[in-house]
C-alpha positions in Angstrom: 76.1 74.7 41.6 78.4 76.9 43.7 77.0 80.3 44.7 79.0 83.0 46.5 76.5 85.0 48.4 78.5 87.5 50.3 81.9 88.9 51.4 82.7 91.2 54.2 85.9 92.7 55.6 85.5 92.4 59.4 86.9 95.4 61.4 90.1 95.0 63.3 89.4 97.3 66.2 87.6 94.9 68.6 88.8 91.6 70.0 85.6 90.0 69.1 83.5 90.6 66.0 80.5 88.9 64.5 78.6 88.8 61.2 75.3 87.2 60.0 75.3 84.9 57.1 72.4 85.3 54.7 70.2 82.2 53.8 70.0 80.6 50.4 66.9 82.6 49.4 69.1 85.7 49.6 71.8 84.3 47.3 72.1 84.8 43.6 74.6 83.6 41.1 77.8 85.7 41.4 76.1 88.2 43.7 77.9 90.2 46.4 76.0 91.5 49.4 76.9 93.5 52.5 76.7 91.4 55.6 75.3 93.3 58.7 77.6 93.6 61.7 76.0 92.2 64.8 76.7 92.6 68.5 78.9 89.7 69.7 76.8 89.6 72.8 73.4 89.4 71.0 71.0 87.5 73.2 69.3 86.0 70.1 72.6 84.2 69.2 73.2 80.7 70.4 76.7 79.4 70.3 77.0 76.2 68.3 80.7 75.2 67.8 84.1 76.9 67.8 87.3 76.1 65.9 90.8 77.5 66.2 92.4 78.5 62.8 96.0 77.8 62.0 96.6 81.5 62.8 95.4 81.1 66.4 92.2 83.0 65.8 89.0 81.4 67.0 85.8 81.2 64.9 82.5 80.4 66.5 79.4 79.5 64.5 76.2 80.7 66.0 72.5 80.3 65.1 70.3 83.3 65.7 66.6 84.1 65.2 65.0 82.1 62.5 67.9 79.7 62.3 70.1 82.2 60.4 73.7 81.2 61.0 76.4 83.7 62.0 80.0 83.8 62.9 82.1 85.5 65.5 85.9 85.8 65.5 88.1 86.1 68.5 91.6 87.2 67.6 94.6 85.3 68.8 97.2 86.6 71.1 99.0 89.6 69.7 96.7 89.8 66.6 94.6 92.9 67.4 95.7 94.5 64.2 94.4 91.7 62.0 91.3 92.0 59.8 89.2 89.1 58.5 87.4 88.3 55.3 84.3 86.1 55.7 82.6 84.3 52.8 80.0 81.7 52.3 79.1 79.4 49.3 76.1 77.3 48.7 76.7 73.8 47.3 73.1 72.9 46.6 71.6 73.0 50.1 74.9 72.8 51.9 76.6 76.0 53.0 80.3 76.4 53.5 81.6 79.3 55.6 85.2 80.4 55.3 87.1 83.0 57.4 90.5 84.3 56.1 92.7 86.5 58.3 94.3 89.4 56.4 97.9 88.1 57.0 97.0 84.8 55.4 95.7 86.2 52.1 99.0 86.6 50.3 100.1 83.0 51.1 96.7 81.7 50.0 97.0 83.6 46.7 100.5 82.2 46.2 99.2 78.7 46.6 101.2 78.1 49.8 98.2 77.4 52.0 95.3 75.0 51.4 92.0 77.1 51.3 90.4 74.4 53.5 92.6 75.6 56.4 90.1 78.5 56.6 86.9 76.6 55.6 85.0 76.5 58.9 82.4 74.1 57.7 85.0 71.6 56.4 86.7 71.5 59.7 83.5 71.2 61.7 82.4 68.4 59.5 85.7 66.6 60.1 85.3 66.9 63.9 88.1 69.4 64.4 86.1 71.8 66.6 87.8 72.8 69.8 85.5 70.7 72.0 86.6 67.6 70.0 90.3 68.3 69.3 93.1 70.2 71.1 95.4 70.2 68.1 95.6 71.4 64.5 95.6 68.7 61.8 98.2 69.6 59.1 100.2 68.2 56.3 103.4 69.9 55.0 105.5 69.5 51.9 109.1 70.8 51.7 111.1 72.5 49.0 113.4 70.4 46.9 116.4 69.2 49.0 115.0 70.8 52.2 113.0 67.9 53.7 115.4 67.4 56.6 115.6 71.1 57.3 111.8 71.4 57.2 111.2 68.5 59.5 113.8 69.8 62.0 112.2 73.3 62.0 108.7 71.9 62.7 110.0 69.8 65.5 112.0 72.7 67.0 108.7 74.6 67.2 107.0 72.0 69.3 105.1 69.9 66.8 105.6 66.2 66.5 105.7 64.6 63.0 103.0 61.9 63.1 103.5 60.4 59.6 106.1 60.8 56.9 104.8 61.3 53.4 107.8 60.7 51.0 105.7 61.6 47.9 105.5 65.2 49.3 109.0 65.3 50.9 106.9 66.0 54.0 104.4 64.6 56.4 101.6 65.1 58.8 101.8 66.9 62.1 99.5 68.3 64.8 100.7 71.4 66.7 98.7 72.3 69.8 95.9 74.8 69.3 97.0 76.7 72.4 100.2 77.5 70.7 98.7 78.2 67.3 99.4 82.0 67.3 103.1 81.5 68.0 103.3 78.6 65.6 101.8 80.8 62.8 104.7 83.2 63.3 107.0 80.3 62.5 104.9 79.2 59.5 105.1 82.7 57.9 108.8 83.3 58.7 112.1 82.3 57.1 112.1 78.9 58.8 108.6 78.2 57.5 106.9 79.0 54.2 109.5 81.6 53.4 112.2 79.0 53.9 112.3 75.2 53.7 108.5 74.6 53.8 106.7 74.6 50.5 103.0 74.3 51.3 100.6 73.4 54.2 97.3 71.5 53.8 94.5 70.6 56.1 94.9 67.0 57.1 91.2 66.3 56.3 89.2 63.6 54.6 90.8 64.4 51.2 94.4 65.2 52.0 95.6 66.6 48.7 93.6 68.0 45.7 93.4 65.5 42.8 95.2 67.8 40.4 98.1 68.2 42.8 98.3 64.6 43.8 98.3 63.6 40.1 101.2 65.9 39.4 103.1 64.6 42.4 102.8 60.9 41.5 103.2 61.6 37.7 99.8 60.0 36.8 98.1 61.1 33.5 
């Protein structure tokens, strides 16, 4: 059973913001709860692991008093105006935490971005935390007839294509996390998803959702 236990719009005034994530006993089917804002420097919070999102923003998962997890967000370079929406879902006893920057929401809604790009739990489970990996793990598809243009644009912005995926007219690539904020500007611009690129996925354990992969290969 999937339970969404809380949503919060994080303020965009500070460079570092933090929220607490309620435990399963506080969750109810379809409920929405306010998540209290914590001090980012709270002495009760112990840093666990940090990931860099495709936008260049850093998300740190912390564990405070009583083992209650929390998240803090450090905005990427030049992103002080960006807000964040944090959510968590319970899959049985497993909790998934997601953090979505405000400038990614429209592309997510349009189906241009894989939601797992903002699933903090998914990326930590895959070993993509900043201590373990210095690059983002991505897969792209290109618009019809634009595969060469898309490939060239990605390479021009400093990312090496690691594998070609003909079924997507795309491939996998791994831009450096240190350049993520500037790479995000390319992704959202006319050379990216508003141009030859069609969609971006997290290059995780399940690369493409079954419904999409079935449509791509023409399976019943």
